[in-house]
Phi, psi and omega in degrees: 000311180299324181298320180290320178297318180298316179296323179294317184280321189255328181104175181288150178298148176257148175287154178300328180291348179276001186300323180301329180287350179269356180292154188255140168277169179298323182297314180283326180296324178298321178288320187282319190253349183254355186298326180294310181296315182293322182289339183295343176294343179290338180230353182298308179298322180297323178296324178293310184292330179296325177285314185294326183293343178294339176272301180188167176294324180299329182294345179298342176303328184287352178298331177296315182288323176298315180298322179297318179292323176298320180292327175297315178296321178300316180298315181295316181294319180298312179297322180295315182288335171296320177294321179297320180302317181283326182281329182228073185288353180280358180087187182099337173053231187300324181298312181292316181297312181294320180296318183291321189257329181257341183114167187296323181299312179296323178297321180290326175297315178296314181295315179296319178300317182289325177301313178292321182295324178292326173296319177293326177302312180296316181295313181295317182297315183288322178291325177293321177298318179296322178294324176295322179293315182288338174295323180274329181232082185301336182295344180269004186302325183282354182247026185301313184296315181298314180299316180299316180295321178295323178296317179300313181297319179298316180289327176300312180298321178299318181287330176294340178282347177119157184297317185296317181291320180293322178295320179297319180292324185281345183302315183297304182297323182293312183285333173295318178297316179301314180296317183292320180290319176300316180299318181295316181294314181294314182291323176296317176298320177297317179294326176293316181295326182267359177085006178286334173247122184267156181287118183237012181298140183287338179215141179284162181304136177068008175290138180294138179239118183294131177092353181290132181231163177296326180298314179295321180299314182286335172296316178295321179296317180295325178286318180293336180291351174299342177294345183265356178294139182102346180297326184283349187299324182295322180292334178284335190247025181305320181298344182277351183276158172288156177291145352287120190299310183297318181295316180293321179294317180297318179295319179297320178297319179295318178297314181298316182296321179296313179297317181298317180297315180297315181296311184295316179295316182295316181293319179296319179297314179298321178299316179293310186296322183274357178067038181290132179244127182293145175216170188280346186248353178214133182289159178298317180297323177296319179294321178295314179301319180293323179291328182275314187257347190081184184260049183250203185298317183296323177300315181291328175294320177299313180295322178296314180295324178294313179298321182293316183287328176294325177292312183281347176300333176301339182294334176300317176297319180292336178278321187269323183303311182299326180288319176297316177298323177299314181295320177293320178293322179298325178272008175069034176250353173226160180304146181295349177300335180283356176273344188278139175267146179274189182301329184257020175072009174266162178276084191298322182295323176294319180297314182292319179299318180298316181297317179297315179299318181294318179297319178298316179297318179300318180290319180298316184267008175064024178073020182265113181298318184299331179283334183273332189303309183300315179296324176301315182292318179300317183298337181257329184280338172294312173298323175305311183298314182293319182289318183286323174291327176296325178293330175299315177297319179302313182291324180294324180285319188261344182053233182097182185292128176053038184291331179296319179294319179295318179296325179295319176300315178297325179296317179299312180298317181294319182295311181294320180296318179296319177299319179298318179299316179298315179299318181298319181286326180282320189260338182234035187301325181299335181264334189252359182302330179303334179301323183290346176261315184296316185294313176301322178297315179298315180298320177300316179296315179304311184290325177295317178297316181298316180298319180300311182297323179294317179294320178298314180298320180296319183284334182268343184291136177271112182274130185277317187244020184273353181077011180291148182290142178290170180305136185293135177272126183260151181267346181181184183223133173256131180239123176257120179259123179277123187244128175265304174210176186269107180222180175299326179298314180297315182300313181292324179294319177298317180300318179293319180298321180293333180284337183247346185244151175275334182220120185246132177235132174260126183243132182231135176256123181245154177254168182275002187293319184219082183299326181296318180295320179295323178295321178296321179299316180296317180296318180297318180295314182295329178289319183279329183228073185294337184267002182250131179290130180246126180241124179250119181250125180274137178238111183286341184250020174060027178260135178258319188297312185294312178299321179298316181296317180297315180296315181296325177298317180296312181295320181296322179294316179294321179295321180296324178296332179266004184064039177254150170275160178236121178242131174258119182260120181255107179281146174204152175257147183248115178297158182296319183256132183305323183295338182288344182296329181290347181277353187242159181298137181260034183300322183298325178296316181294320180295315179297322181297316182286325180287337179296344180285350184257120183279347180261011180235132176264130180255128180230149180242132174254116182260128175246115186270124177282144184267341182232000000 
């Protein structure tokens, strides 16, 4: 049953040789990897104005200057990540750059930050999409968390179907949003030029605003910089592009940055010129759309396209998180399960882990985008700082043509990003303090996993010249068969044990409830298997696992003295239908679990399959 549901939701498995067909063109990559960055214009300007309005309406004038500084940072980050794409074409982005140039510790900080940030990307995108929906349909306001979680699950299933299918599906909402925002900016500019939209700003440009401080300005800047999250996703996913991979990835990043700059600048200007004031029940973008188009069909198409791209913007996290997790797992800092490809050639374990993390975050923060944004920004600007400063070291080591100019670009990006991180911790500490707990915990987990894999490799490696003793030669085998009652399962298990063992013991655990029945069991066994030793152990407390373990320990010690191995054979029958297994006692599972603690005992299972 589950197999059919899985095929319906995810599709038929793809061959490994089909992987080339999953590579992305620039057109599809823009839809798949840029949706997060492009969609952030739906809330970037609003984050700026939300901070400035705490002083006064007149202070909203400064949103223009904040936006200008954000665009400078965008230019520096874009140029820097283009360099990263060409210098590190294997993907991995900030994690690989920081690890290579700053060392493994810095790389793990960057990687861990991005892992959490991609979960926040999904959470922020889906909650923002839900807010766009509730702006148009206020009656859904009380169901924000549920709607956000359903969106996450839907995008997870889409990504489990494979990159090519998810990119094809995302093409419509992304390009519809691009067309609608361009139309809104152009039509809004036309209405301003023709006098149909009047100037409503509370203060003219460069007008003095009483009470304005640098601290408030940089708070607004740190919040508005959330519009730049997602820019790094393309550098993480370079291996997913068609050849030439680096060239196509770099071109896609340039296209995305250009569109993002036009959108962010245009929306911020319209917000300022029209005197838009943020409020709790309608987004800034919704107010701009209503002011430009009125409350008609085009407005609702704008809101629909905004909700759609914010929903699919989560896909950027689903595209980048599995590859980053793959790189960390390859370096033995995450479980090797993240190296495995699913039926559709995607890294399914990474996709599912990301969805679970995002749903947990949505529930913790109650589906409130404003609560997620500061932590979201910290998670991305720390890797920005590490990767761009790491590129300065890269250029200094490798030199090359015009390396000083490239290093200077990286320096600008690293400096502004570092300042942003400092501002966020100083000015928004109440929102970002969880980072100071989450990151040390993540680093601890990374190092514990790495230590485990190193120890396992050391213990499993066959040393040629170390003088270590070869595998021990055994003189025989003792097999203990666990017997519940005398059935076909028992008979076949005994027969199998005699074929592999030199000495076979049948062990039965009896309770004091019915001594006569236990005596009959012993007599029946001795009659059917006269050459096999039968041991009946009484358990006064109805426990099977502990008496079995004690008996096996004794036999294993005696076998070791004779240079024999000890195997415990656990017989069980397998019902024809999987669902029928829950109807039967799971004693064999408990027995195997407790016996696994003994390194001198081999545990084996004998399966008897029922036909009806």
